[in-house]
C-alpha atoms as an extended CHARMM CRD file, in Angstrom:
* protein
*
       286  EXT
         1         1  MET       CA             -0.3740000000       11.8620000000      -16.9660000000  PROA      1               0.0000000000
         2         2  LEU       CA              3.2690000000       14.0380000000      -17.3030000000  PROA      2               0.0000000000
         3         3  LEU       CA              3.6020000000       16.7220000000      -14.5490000000  PROA      3               0.0000000000
         4         4  MET       CA              5.9150000000       19.9330000000      -14.7800000000  PROA      4               0.0000000000
         5         5  CYS       CA              8.8040000000       19.8120000000      -11.9410000000  PROA      5               0.0000000000
         6         6  PHE       CA             10.9810000000       22.2810000000      -13.2130000000  PROA      6               0.0000000000
         7         7  GLY       CA             12.4090000000       23.1510000000      -10.0190000000  PROA      7               0.0000000000
         8         8  CYS       CA             12.4650000000       19.5190000000       -8.4740000000  PROA      8               0.0000000000
         9         9  HSD       CA             15.7860000000       18.6130000000       -6.4970000000  PROA      9               0.0000000000
        10        10  LYS       CA             17.1090000000       22.8330000000       -6.3480000000  PROA      10              0.0000000000
        11        11  ASN       CA             18.8820000000       22.1200000000       -3.6950000000  PROA      11              0.0000000000
        12        12  GLU       CA             21.3850000000       19.0020000000       -4.5420000000  PROA      12              0.0000000000
        13        13  LYS       CA             24.3680000000       18.8930000000       -5.1090000000  PROA      13              0.0000000000
        14        14  PRO       CA             25.9060000000       18.5550000000       -8.5930000000  PROA      14              0.0000000000
        15        15  PHE       CA             26.1600000000       14.9090000000       -9.2590000000  PROA      15              0.0000000000
        16        16  HSD       CA             28.7990000000       13.4470000000      -11.9090000000  PROA      16              0.0000000000
        17        17  ILE       CA             28.6350000000       10.0290000000      -13.3330000000  PROA      17              0.0000000000
        18        18  ASP       CA             32.0890000000        8.3830000000      -13.0170000000  PROA      18              0.0000000000
        19        19  THR       CA             33.0380000000        6.9350000000      -16.7800000000  PROA      19              0.0000000000
        20        20  ASP       CA             37.0320000000        6.1600000000      -15.4210000000  PROA      20              0.0000000000
        21        21  SER       CA             36.7600000000        2.6250000000      -15.0320000000  PROA      21              0.0000000000
        22        22  ILE       CA             34.5200000000        1.8620000000      -18.4050000000  PROA      22              0.0000000000
        23        23  ASN       CA             36.9790000000       -0.8810000000      -19.7470000000  PROA      23              0.0000000000
        24        24  SER       CA             34.5110000000       -3.8680000000      -19.4190000000  PROA      24              0.0000000000
        25        25  PHE       CA             30.6850000000       -4.3180000000      -19.3250000000  PROA      25              0.0000000000
        26        26  SER       CA             28.5340000000       -7.2440000000      -17.8360000000  PROA      26              0.0000000000
        27        27  TYR       CA             25.3490000000       -8.5560000000      -19.7990000000  PROA      27              0.0000000000
        28        28  ILE       CA             22.7680000000       -9.3520000000      -17.6930000000  PROA      28              0.0000000000
        29        29  ASN       CA             20.1300000000       -8.5450000000      -20.0520000000  PROA      29              0.0000000000
        30        30  ASP       CA             17.1050000000       -9.3920000000      -18.0380000000  PROA      30              0.0000000000
        31        31  GLU       CA             13.7170000000       -8.2860000000      -19.6080000000  PROA      31              0.0000000000
        32        32  LEU       CA             11.4710000000       -5.8050000000      -17.9480000000  PROA      32              0.0000000000
        33        33  ASP       CA              8.3410000000       -7.6710000000      -16.8530000000  PROA      33              0.0000000000
        34        34  PHE       CA              5.9670000000       -4.6910000000      -17.6370000000  PROA      34              0.0000000000
        35        35  PRO       CA              4.9840000000       -3.6670000000      -21.1950000000  PROA      35              0.0000000000
        36        36  LEU       CA              6.8310000000       -0.5240000000      -22.9250000000  PROA      36              0.0000000000
        37        37  HSD       CA              5.7600000000        1.6790000000      -26.0730000000  PROA      37              0.0000000000
        38        38  SER       CA              9.1730000000        1.6370000000      -26.6260000000  PROA      38              0.0000000000
        39        39  ASP       CA             10.5240000000       -1.5200000000      -28.9970000000  PROA      39              0.0000000000
        40        40  LYS       CA             14.1510000000       -0.8810000000      -27.5030000000  PROA      40              0.0000000000
        41        41  TYR       CA             15.4960000000       -0.4000000000      -24.5340000000  PROA      41              0.0000000000
        42        42  LEU       CA             18.8250000000       -0.4780000000      -22.6770000000  PROA      42              0.0000000000
        43        43  LEU       CA             19.3920000000       -0.0670000000      -18.5420000000  PROA      43              0.0000000000
        44        44  VAL       CA             23.2040000000        0.8160000000      -17.6370000000  PROA      44              0.0000000000
        45        45  ASP       CA             23.7150000000        0.5550000000      -13.9020000000  PROA      45              0.0000000000
        46        46  LEU       CA             26.9010000000        2.8280000000      -14.3530000000  PROA      46              0.0000000000
        47        47  SER       CA             28.5650000000        2.2440000000      -10.9100000000  PROA      47              0.0000000000
        48        48  ASP       CA             29.8950000000       -1.3190000000      -12.3460000000  PROA      48              0.0000000000
        49        49  PHE       CA             28.3500000000       -0.9630000000      -16.7590000000  PROA      49              0.0000000000
        50        50  SER       CA             26.4220000000       -3.8600000000      -16.3540000000  PROA      50              0.0000000000
        51        51  PHE       CA             23.5830000000       -3.9860000000      -18.6550000000  PROA      51              0.0000000000
        52        52  THR       CA             20.7520000000       -4.7480000000      -16.2690000000  PROA      52              0.0000000000
        53        53  HSD       CA             17.5880000000       -5.3360000000      -18.9780000000  PROA      53              0.0000000000
        54        54  ALA       CA             17.5370000000       -4.9920000000      -22.2880000000  PROA      54              0.0000000000
        55        55  HSD       CA             15.2520000000       -5.6830000000      -25.4630000000  PROA      55              0.0000000000
        56        56  ARG       CA             16.2710000000       -5.6550000000      -29.1340000000  PROA      56              0.0000000000
        57        57  ASN       CA             19.3340000000       -3.5760000000      -28.0100000000  PROA      57              0.0000000000
        58        58  ASP       CA             21.4320000000       -4.6190000000      -30.6260000000  PROA      58              0.0000000000
        59        59  VAL       CA             18.8270000000       -4.0670000000      -33.7690000000  PROA      59              0.0000000000
        60        60  VAL       CA             19.6710000000       -1.6950000000      -35.6070000000  PROA      60              0.0000000000
        61        61  MET       CA             17.2140000000        1.9100000000      -35.4770000000  PROA      61              0.0000000000
        62        62  TYR       CA             17.0790000000        5.3590000000      -36.8700000000  PROA      62              0.0000000000
        63        63  PRO       CA             18.1520000000        7.2390000000      -34.3160000000  PROA      63              0.0000000000
        64        64  ALA       CA             16.4930000000       10.8100000000      -35.1390000000  PROA      64              0.0000000000
        65        65  SER       CA             18.2880000000       13.4940000000      -33.1190000000  PROA      65              0.0000000000
        66        66  LEU       CA             20.2910000000       10.9930000000      -30.8040000000  PROA      66              0.0000000000
        67        67  THR       CA             22.6080000000       11.7770000000      -33.4680000000  PROA      67              0.0000000000
        68        68  LYS       CA             23.3920000000       14.7810000000      -32.2460000000  PROA      68              0.0000000000
        69        69  VAL       CA             25.2180000000       13.0030000000      -28.8320000000  PROA      69              0.0000000000
        70        70  LEU       CA             27.5970000000       12.0890000000      -31.7310000000  PROA      70              0.0000000000
        71        71  THR       CA             27.7610000000       15.7760000000      -32.9820000000  PROA      71              0.0000000000
        72        72  LEU       CA             29.1840000000       16.6540000000      -29.3660000000  PROA      72              0.0000000000
        73        73  ASP       CA             31.4450000000       13.9930000000      -28.7570000000  PROA      73              0.0000000000
        74        74  THR       CA             33.2610000000       14.6800000000      -32.4850000000  PROA      74              0.0000000000
        75        75  VAL       CA             33.4550000000       18.0770000000      -31.5610000000  PROA      75              0.0000000000
        76        76  LEU       CA             35.0490000000       17.7260000000      -27.9040000000  PROA      76              0.0000000000
        77        77  ASN       CA             37.3040000000       15.3660000000      -29.7580000000  PROA      77              0.0000000000
        78        78  LEU       CA             38.3410000000       17.6250000000      -32.6410000000  PROA      78              0.0000000000
        79        79  GLU       CA             38.5600000000       21.0600000000      -30.8090000000  PROA      79              0.0000000000
        80        80  ASP       CA             39.8850000000       21.9010000000      -27.3340000000  PROA      80              0.0000000000
        81        81  ASP       CA             39.1240000000       25.8360000000      -27.2670000000  PROA      81              0.0000000000
        82        82  LEU       CA             35.0590000000       26.2490000000      -27.1670000000  PROA      82              0.0000000000
        83        83  ASP       CA             35.2500000000       29.7570000000      -27.4080000000  PROA      83              0.0000000000
        84        84  GLN       CA             36.0860000000       29.9030000000      -31.2210000000  PROA      84              0.0000000000
        85        85  MET       CA             33.0340000000       31.3470000000      -33.0820000000  PROA      85              0.0000000000
        86        86  SER       CA             30.7680000000       30.4900000000      -35.8090000000  PROA      86              0.0000000000
        87        87  TYR       CA             26.9770000000       31.0450000000      -37.5560000000  PROA      87              0.0000000000
        88        88  VAL       CA             24.3250000000       29.3490000000      -38.8770000000  PROA      88              0.0000000000
        89        89  THR       CA             23.3110000000       30.9620000000      -42.0140000000  PROA      89              0.0000000000
        90        90  ALA       CA             19.7450000000       32.3040000000      -43.2650000000  PROA      90              0.0000000000
        91        91  ASP       CA             19.6870000000       30.0190000000      -45.7300000000  PROA      91              0.0000000000
        92        92  GLN       CA             20.5450000000       27.0900000000      -43.6850000000  PROA      92              0.0000000000
        93        93  VAL       CA             17.8190000000       27.8460000000      -40.8380000000  PROA      93              0.0000000000
        94        94  LYS       CA             15.2620000000       28.5050000000      -43.9100000000  PROA      94              0.0000000000
        95        95  TYR       CA             16.1760000000       25.0440000000      -45.2960000000  PROA      95              0.0000000000
        96        96  LEU       CA             15.6590000000       23.6700000000      -41.5310000000  PROA      96              0.0000000000
        97        97  VAL       CA             12.1440000000       25.0100000000      -41.2380000000  PROA      97              0.0000000000
        98        98  GLU       CA             11.3430000000       23.1640000000      -44.4580000000  PROA      98              0.0000000000
        99        99  GLU       CA             12.4860000000       20.1800000000      -43.5200000000  PROA      99              0.0000000000
       100       100  ASP       CA             10.7640000000       20.7090000000      -39.5290000000  PROA      100             0.0000000000
       101       101  ALA       CA             13.6130000000       20.1110000000      -37.8930000000  PROA      101             0.0000000000
       102       102  SER       CA             13.7480000000       21.5250000000      -34.0670000000  PROA      102             0.0000000000
       103       103  LEU       CA             15.5890000000       24.6030000000      -33.5300000000  PROA      103             0.0000000000
       104       104  ALA       CA             17.2110000000       26.4650000000      -31.1040000000  PROA      104             0.0000000000
       105       105  CYS       CA             16.4550000000       29.2310000000      -32.4630000000  PROA      105             0.0000000000
       106       106  ILE       CA             20.1180000000       30.9000000000      -32.3360000000  PROA      106             0.0000000000
       107       107  GLN       CA             20.1150000000       34.0790000000      -34.6720000000  PROA      107             0.0000000000
       108       108  SER       CA             21.1820000000       33.8010000000      -38.2440000000  PROA      108             0.0000000000
       109       109  ASP       CA             24.4100000000       34.9110000000      -39.1680000000  PROA      109             0.0000000000
       110       110  TYR       CA             25.4360000000       36.0840000000      -35.8370000000  PROA      110             0.0000000000
       111       111  ASN       CA             28.7320000000       34.2920000000      -33.9260000000  PROA      111             0.0000000000
       112       112  TYR       CA             28.1260000000       32.0410000000      -31.0450000000  PROA      112             0.0000000000
       113       113  SER       CA             30.6550000000       30.0800000000      -29.1100000000  PROA      113             0.0000000000
       114       114  LEU       CA             31.0080000000       26.6600000000      -30.0590000000  PROA      114             0.0000000000
       115       115  GLU       CA             30.1870000000       26.0300000000      -26.2000000000  PROA      115             0.0000000000
       116       116  ASP       CA             27.2090000000       28.0530000000      -26.7640000000  PROA      116             0.0000000000
       117       117  LEU       CA             26.4440000000       25.8260000000      -30.0710000000  PROA      117             0.0000000000
       118       118  LEU       CA             26.7980000000       22.6710000000      -28.3810000000  PROA      118             0.0000000000
       119       119  TYR       CA             24.4000000000       23.7340000000      -25.4090000000  PROA      119             0.0000000000
       120       120  GLY       CA             21.8320000000       24.5170000000      -28.4880000000  PROA      120             0.0000000000
       121       121  LEU       CA             22.5170000000       21.7300000000      -30.0360000000  PROA      121             0.0000000000
       122       122  ILE       CA             21.8750000000       18.7550000000      -27.0690000000  PROA      122             0.0000000000
       123       123  LEU       CA             19.3100000000       20.6890000000      -24.6320000000  PROA      123             0.0000000000
       124       124  PRO       CA             16.5130000000       22.0060000000      -27.2960000000  PROA      124             0.0000000000
       125       125  SER       CA             18.1510000000       19.5460000000      -30.2930000000  PROA      125             0.0000000000
       126       126  GLY       CA             19.0090000000       22.9430000000      -32.0800000000  PROA      126             0.0000000000
       127       127  ALA       CA             19.6540000000       21.5320000000      -35.7850000000  PROA      127             0.0000000000
       128       128  ASP       CA             20.6100000000       25.2180000000      -36.7820000000  PROA      128             0.0000000000
       129       129  ALA       CA             23.7190000000       24.9120000000      -33.7100000000  PROA      129             0.0000000000
       130       130  ALA       CA             24.6250000000       21.8190000000      -35.5320000000  PROA      130             0.0000000000
       131       131  LEU       CA             25.0680000000       23.5820000000      -38.7740000000  PROA      131             0.0000000000
       132       132  ALA       CA             26.6280000000       26.2360000000      -37.3100000000  PROA      132             0.0000000000
       133       133  LEU       CA             29.2760000000       23.7900000000      -35.8150000000  PROA      133             0.0000000000
       134       134  GLU       CA             29.5340000000       21.9730000000      -39.2410000000  PROA      134             0.0000000000
       135       135  ASN       CA             30.0380000000       25.6150000000      -40.5950000000  PROA      135             0.0000000000
       136       136  TYR       CA             33.0190000000       26.2210000000      -37.8170000000  PROA      136             0.0000000000
       137       137  PHE       CA             34.4490000000       23.0870000000      -39.3390000000  PROA      137             0.0000000000
       138       138  ALA       CA             34.2660000000       23.0180000000      -42.8860000000  PROA      138             0.0000000000
       139       139  SER       CA             36.1230000000       26.9850000000      -42.2020000000  PROA      139             0.0000000000
       140       140  LYS       CA             39.3010000000       24.3290000000      -41.6940000000  PROA      140             0.0000000000
       141       141  GLY       CA             38.5780000000       22.2830000000      -44.3510000000  PROA      141             0.0000000000
       142       142  ILE       CA             37.2460000000       19.3160000000      -42.0840000000  PROA      142             0.0000000000
       143       143  ASP       CA             34.1220000000       17.2770000000      -42.7860000000  PROA      143             0.0000000000
       144       144  LEU       CA             32.5820000000       16.6870000000      -38.9910000000  PROA      144             0.0000000000
       145       145  VAL       CA             29.9580000000       14.4050000000      -40.9250000000  PROA      145             0.0000000000
       146       146  TYR       CA             33.0780000000       12.2030000000      -42.0220000000  PROA      146             0.0000000000
       147       147  GLU       CA             34.8660000000       12.5540000000      -38.3620000000  PROA      147             0.0000000000
       148       148  MET       CA             31.8710000000       11.3280000000      -36.9090000000  PROA      148             0.0000000000
       149       149  ASN       CA             31.2880000000        7.9210000000      -38.7070000000  PROA      149             0.0000000000
       150       150  LYS       CA             35.4240000000        7.7060000000      -38.0790000000  PROA      150             0.0000000000
       151       151  HSD       CA             34.8930000000        8.6950000000      -34.1030000000  PROA      151             0.0000000000
       152       152  ALA       CA             32.3720000000        6.1350000000      -34.1120000000  PROA      152             0.0000000000
       153       153  GLN       CA             34.3560000000        3.3580000000      -35.3510000000  PROA      153             0.0000000000
       154       154  GLU       CA             37.1280000000        4.3360000000      -33.4130000000  PROA      154             0.0000000000
       155       155  ILE       CA             34.8960000000        3.7310000000      -30.0250000000  PROA      155             0.0000000000
       156       156  GLY       CA             33.5410000000        0.8100000000      -30.8780000000  PROA      156             0.0000000000
       157       157  CYS       CA             30.7000000000        1.0170000000      -32.9100000000  PROA      157             0.0000000000
       158       158  THR       CA             29.8790000000       -1.4350000000      -34.9920000000  PROA      158             0.0000000000
       159       159  ASN       CA             26.0220000000       -0.9420000000      -36.0460000000  PROA      159             0.0000000000
       160       160  SER       CA             26.1050000000        2.5870000000      -36.9990000000  PROA      160             0.0000000000
       161       161  HSD       CA             26.2950000000        4.9550000000      -40.2560000000  PROA      161             0.0000000000
       162       162  PHE       CA             25.3730000000        8.4800000000      -40.2230000000  PROA      162             0.0000000000
       163       163  VAL       CA             25.0540000000       11.0310000000      -42.9030000000  PROA      163             0.0000000000
       164       164  ASN       CA             24.0780000000       14.3480000000      -41.2600000000  PROA      164             0.0000000000
       165       165  THR       CA             25.0170000000       15.9470000000      -38.1670000000  PROA      165             0.0000000000
       166       166  THR       CA             21.5160000000       16.7880000000      -37.1630000000  PROA      166             0.0000000000
       167       167  GLY       CA             19.3990000000       13.4730000000      -37.3650000000  PROA      167             0.0000000000
       168       168  LEU       CA             17.1400000000       14.4790000000      -39.9790000000  PROA      168             0.0000000000
       169       169  HSD       CA             15.7460000000       11.3370000000      -41.4830000000  PROA      169             0.0000000000
       170       170  ASP       CA             18.0080000000        9.0730000000      -44.1870000000  PROA      170             0.0000000000
       171       171  ASP       CA             17.7030000000        5.6250000000      -44.7940000000  PROA      171             0.0000000000
       172       172  ASP       CA             21.3380000000        5.3170000000      -44.5480000000  PROA      172             0.0000000000
       173       173  LEU       CA             21.7480000000        7.0400000000      -41.4120000000  PROA      173             0.0000000000
       174       174  TYR       CA             21.1260000000        4.3350000000      -38.2250000000  PROA      174             0.0000000000
       175       175  THR       CA             22.7080000000        3.0910000000      -35.0430000000  PROA      175             0.0000000000
       176       176  THR       CA             21.6410000000        0.7060000000      -31.9470000000  PROA      176             0.0000000000
       177       177  LEU       CA             21.0750000000        1.9480000000      -28.7160000000  PROA      177             0.0000000000
       178       178  ASP       CA             24.5220000000       -0.4570000000      -27.8570000000  PROA      178             0.0000000000
       179       179  ASP       CA             26.3420000000        2.4090000000      -29.8030000000  PROA      179             0.0000000000
       180       180  MET       CA             24.2610000000        4.6050000000      -28.8140000000  PROA      180             0.0000000000
       181       181  PHE       CA             25.6170000000        3.6650000000      -25.3280000000  PROA      181             0.0000000000
       182       182  LEU       CA             29.1090000000        4.0820000000      -26.1470000000  PROA      182             0.0000000000
       183       183  ILE       CA             28.7920000000        7.6620000000      -27.5610000000  PROA      183             0.0000000000
       184       184  VAL       CA             27.3990000000        8.6480000000      -24.5820000000  PROA      184             0.0000000000
       185       185  MET       CA             29.7510000000        7.4210000000      -22.5290000000  PROA      185             0.0000000000
       186       186  ASP       CA             32.5510000000        8.6820000000      -24.4590000000  PROA      186             0.0000000000
       187       187  ALA       CA             30.7760000000       12.5120000000      -24.3260000000  PROA      187             0.0000000000
       188       188  LEU       CA             31.1670000000       12.2850000000      -20.5790000000  PROA      188             0.0000000000
       189       189  LYS       CA             34.5980000000       11.6220000000      -20.1990000000  PROA      189             0.0000000000
       190       190  PHE       CA             35.0760000000       15.3550000000      -21.3370000000  PROA      190             0.0000000000
       191       191  GLU       CA             33.9730000000       17.4060000000      -18.7490000000  PROA      191             0.0000000000
       192       192  LYS       CA             32.1120000000       19.8020000000      -20.7960000000  PROA      192             0.0000000000
       193       193  GLY       CA             30.4300000000       17.1680000000      -22.1060000000  PROA      193             0.0000000000
       194       194  ARG       CA             29.4280000000       15.8460000000      -19.2190000000  PROA      194             0.0000000000
       195       195  GLU       CA             28.5720000000       19.4570000000      -18.1570000000  PROA      195             0.0000000000
       196       196  ILE       CA             26.1090000000       20.0700000000      -21.3360000000  PROA      196             0.0000000000
       197       197  LEU       CA             24.6640000000       16.3220000000      -20.9290000000  PROA      197             0.0000000000
       198       198  GLU       CA             23.7560000000       16.8100000000      -17.1030000000  PROA      198             0.0000000000
       199       199  SER       CA             22.5420000000       20.0530000000      -17.7510000000  PROA      199             0.0000000000
       200       200  LEU       CA             18.8840000000       21.0380000000      -18.2870000000  PROA      200             0.0000000000
       201       201  TYR       CA             19.1470000000       24.9250000000      -18.3760000000  PROA      201             0.0000000000
       202       202  HSD       CA             21.6880000000       27.4700000000      -20.1280000000  PROA      202             0.0000000000
       203       203  THR       CA             21.6680000000       31.0890000000      -21.2810000000  PROA      203             0.0000000000
       204       204  MET       CA             23.9600000000       32.0470000000      -24.1140000000  PROA      204             0.0000000000
       205       205  ALA       CA             25.8250000000       35.0240000000      -24.4630000000  PROA      205             0.0000000000
       206       206  ASP       CA             23.3460000000       36.3180000000      -26.4470000000  PROA      206             0.0000000000
       207       207  GLY       CA             20.8180000000       36.1570000000      -23.4470000000  PROA      207             0.0000000000
       208       208  LEU       CA             18.5800000000       33.2820000000      -25.4900000000  PROA      208             0.0000000000
       209       209  LYS       CA             17.8880000000       30.8930000000      -22.7720000000  PROA      209             0.0000000000
       210       210  VAL       CA             17.2950000000       27.0120000000      -24.0470000000  PROA      210             0.0000000000
       211       211  SER       CA             16.0220000000       24.0300000000      -21.9870000000  PROA      211             0.0000000000
       212       212  SER       CA             16.0840000000       20.3220000000      -22.4870000000  PROA      212             0.0000000000
       213       213  GLY       CA             12.6410000000       18.5250000000      -22.4230000000  PROA      213             0.0000000000
       214       214  ILE       CA             14.3920000000       16.1140000000      -20.1250000000  PROA      214             0.0000000000
       215       215  ARG       CA             13.5040000000       18.2630000000      -17.1110000000  PROA      215             0.0000000000
       216       216  ILE       CA              9.4530000000       17.3070000000      -17.1970000000  PROA      216             0.0000000000
       217       217  LEU       CA             10.8210000000       13.9250000000      -15.4430000000  PROA      217             0.0000000000
       218       218  ASN       CA             11.9640000000       15.1570000000      -12.2810000000  PROA      218             0.0000000000
       219       219  VAL       CA              8.8370000000       14.0350000000      -10.6020000000  PROA      219             0.0000000000
       220       220  ASN       CA              9.8510000000       11.3390000000       -8.1510000000  PROA      220             0.0000000000
       221       221  PRO       CA             11.2030000000       12.2170000000       -5.2040000000  PROA      221             0.0000000000
       222       222  HSD       CA             13.5660000000        9.4420000000       -4.7530000000  PROA      222             0.0000000000
       223       223  THR       CA             14.8980000000        9.7900000000       -8.4640000000  PROA      223             0.0000000000
       224       224  ILE       CA             17.2660000000       12.9730000000       -9.4180000000  PROA      224             0.0000000000
       225       225  VAL       CA             17.1250000000       13.1800000000      -13.6360000000  PROA      225             0.0000000000
       226       226  LEU       CA             20.4060000000       14.8420000000      -13.9590000000  PROA      226             0.0000000000
       227       227  GLY       CA             19.8930000000       14.9530000000      -18.3960000000  PROA      227             0.0000000000
       228       228  GLY       CA             20.5400000000       13.4690000000      -21.1260000000  PROA      228             0.0000000000
       229       229  LYS       CA             18.6270000000       13.7150000000      -25.0800000000  PROA      229             0.0000000000
       230       230  THR       CA             15.5020000000       12.9820000000      -26.7350000000  PROA      230             0.0000000000
       231       231  GLY       CA             15.0370000000       12.3910000000      -30.6200000000  PROA      231             0.0000000000
       232       232  TYR       CA             12.1200000000       11.8250000000      -32.6450000000  PROA      232             0.0000000000
       233       233  THR       CA             11.4590000000       11.6770000000      -36.5540000000  PROA      233             0.0000000000
       234       234  PRO       CA              7.8210000000        9.9830000000      -38.1630000000  PROA      234             0.0000000000
       235       235  GLU       CA             10.3600000000        7.2560000000      -39.4070000000  PROA      235             0.0000000000
       236       236  ALA       CA             12.4280000000        6.7040000000      -36.3960000000  PROA      236             0.0000000000
       237       237  GLY       CA              9.4850000000        7.4130000000      -33.4040000000  PROA      237             0.0000000000
       238       238  GLN       CA             10.3050000000        8.8010000000      -30.2880000000  PROA      238             0.0000000000
       239       239  ASN       CA             13.8030000000        7.9570000000      -28.8750000000  PROA      239             0.0000000000
       240       240  ILE       CA             15.4060000000        9.0200000000      -25.2310000000  PROA      240             0.0000000000
       241       241  ILE       CA             18.6350000000        9.0120000000      -23.2190000000  PROA      241             0.0000000000
       242       242  ILE       CA             18.2320000000        9.3960000000      -19.6620000000  PROA      242             0.0000000000
       243       243  LEU       CA             20.9540000000        9.9720000000      -17.3220000000  PROA      243             0.0000000000
       244       244  TYR       CA             19.9160000000        9.3730000000      -13.8470000000  PROA      244             0.0000000000
       245       245  LYS       CA             20.4340000000        8.7670000000      -10.1640000000  PROA      245             0.0000000000
       246       246  ASN       CA             18.4930000000        6.4080000000       -7.9140000000  PROA      246             0.0000000000
       247       247  LYS       CA             19.6670000000        5.3770000000       -3.2810000000  PROA      247             0.0000000000
       248       248  GLY       CA             23.2500000000        7.2980000000       -4.5550000000  PROA      248             0.0000000000
       249       249  LYS       CA             23.7020000000        4.6990000000       -7.8880000000  PROA      249             0.0000000000
       250       250  SER       CA             24.2080000000        6.2790000000      -11.4750000000  PROA      250             0.0000000000
       251       251  TYR       CA             22.2020000000        4.5080000000      -14.6010000000  PROA      251             0.0000000000
       252       252  MET       CA             21.6530000000        5.4270000000      -17.8780000000  PROA      252             0.0000000000
       253       253  LEU       CA             18.3280000000        4.6810000000      -19.6900000000  PROA      253             0.0000000000
       254       254  LEU       CA             17.7150000000        4.2960000000      -23.2360000000  PROA      254             0.0000000000
       255       255  LEU       CA             14.6740000000        3.7950000000      -25.2740000000  PROA      255             0.0000000000
       256       256  GLY       CA             14.1660000000        3.3420000000      -28.7740000000  PROA      256             0.0000000000
       257       257  ASN       CA             11.5240000000        3.5240000000      -31.2820000000  PROA      257             0.0000000000
       258       258  ALA       CA              8.7800000000        4.5000000000      -29.1310000000  PROA      258             0.0000000000
       259       259  PRO       CA              5.3470000000        4.8350000000      -31.6570000000  PROA      259             0.0000000000
       260       260  GLY       CA              4.0360000000        8.1330000000      -30.1800000000  PROA      260             0.0000000000
       261       261  SER       CA              3.7270000000       11.3770000000      -32.4120000000  PROA      261             0.0000000000
       262       262  TYR       CA              4.5950000000       15.1550000000      -31.4720000000  PROA      262             0.0000000000
       263       263  LEU       CA              1.6540000000       16.2080000000      -34.0490000000  PROA      263             0.0000000000
       264       264  TYR       CA             -0.8330000000       14.4870000000      -31.7240000000  PROA      264             0.0000000000
       265       265  ASP       CA              0.4380000000       15.2570000000      -28.5340000000  PROA      265             0.0000000000
       266       266  GLN       CA              2.0660000000       11.5880000000      -27.9970000000  PROA      266             0.0000000000
       267       267  TYR       CA              5.1650000000       11.3350000000      -25.6480000000  PROA      267             0.0000000000
       268       268  TRP       CA              5.1800000000        7.7190000000      -25.1900000000  PROA      268             0.0000000000
       269       269  HSD       CA              8.9190000000        7.8370000000      -24.7460000000  PROA      269             0.0000000000
       270       270  TYR       CA              8.3680000000        9.8590000000      -21.7770000000  PROA      270             0.0000000000
       271       271  ASP       CA              5.3040000000        8.0320000000      -20.0940000000  PROA      271             0.0000000000
       272       272  ASP       CA              8.3160000000        4.7780000000      -20.5140000000  PROA      272             0.0000000000
       273       273  SER       CA             10.8100000000        6.5670000000      -19.2130000000  PROA      273             0.0000000000
       274       274  LEU       CA              8.0120000000        7.5570000000      -15.8890000000  PROA      274             0.0000000000
       275       275  THR       CA              6.9490000000        4.0230000000      -16.0060000000  PROA      275             0.0000000000
       276       276  VAL       CA             10.8260000000        2.3230000000      -15.9920000000  PROA      276             0.0000000000
       277       277  LEU       CA             11.8670000000        4.6310000000      -13.1630000000  PROA      277             0.0000000000
       278       278  ASP       CA              8.5890000000        4.2730000000      -11.0970000000  PROA      278             0.0000000000
       279       279  GLU       CA              8.4650000000        0.6140000000      -11.6640000000  PROA      279             0.0000000000
       280       280  LEU       CA             12.1950000000       -0.4390000000      -10.7930000000  PROA      280             0.0000000000
       281       281  TYR       CA             12.5250000000        2.1430000000       -7.3870000000  PROA      281             0.0000000000
       282       282  GLU       CA              9.1180000000        0.0400000000       -5.9470000000  PROA      282             0.0000000000
       283       283  LYS       CA             10.9180000000       -3.1920000000       -6.9160000000  PROA      283             0.0000000000
       284       284  THR       CA             14.0790000000       -2.0170000000       -4.7450000000  PROA      284             0.0000000000
       285       285  GLU       CA             11.6430000000       -0.5640000000       -2.1410000000  PROA      285             0.0000000000
       286       286  SER       CA             10.2690000000       -4.3910000000       -1.4400000000  PROA      286             0.0000000000
């Protein structure tokens, strides 16, 4: 059972992951000795970038809204001035509603800063924010999806292809957990990327409050869950990326393709996340 704990660790000082030395990886790749619903997983110790536990992490998968982390990363690589403004049209929102996409519920035809749109993109996984970002770059003659694929290749992704900014299902939209790790780490190199991915709440300039579903994982007093990203489509199943701190060390946990369905109140990616955090903490204590 998942427990809500919105105020946990509220007195903790902000914790930031050091990405300066991400130049080599250590592949340990032990499999976990307890079962998970997720078909794929990758746990990385960010103190030395060792892949401590992994299973099918190099196998192609549908990322769903994990795609939006690459959208974030690419925007930060393309634009320094996040005070620039953009908007989503009413017709675009209508399309997203028809596609059952997750929304930040930003106002149609209302100008938001790119910064607010990036928070709306990541925390509530807003596809409306993603299209508003696309609109900004389109107005400058830039195809954001093209730039996403180009950037993914530049940072070393070898088994990924993206066809939209939202993660809405397409058979030709795929990645691996190894590639997603590289994408997250690249986004964390930006101060704003780190701030957004390590945030659980944000209030936009128009007063709209958004929050991340990751917040419900802060139930273990020994582990500080900083942030991350979720993703779900019926074809992809449930995916999650978690940035967390345990006993002074920082980690990234990536889980892919859990079979749960939001339609039936099944949240196996959250259950798996709590299982990993609890089980591995218990083992370090024994």
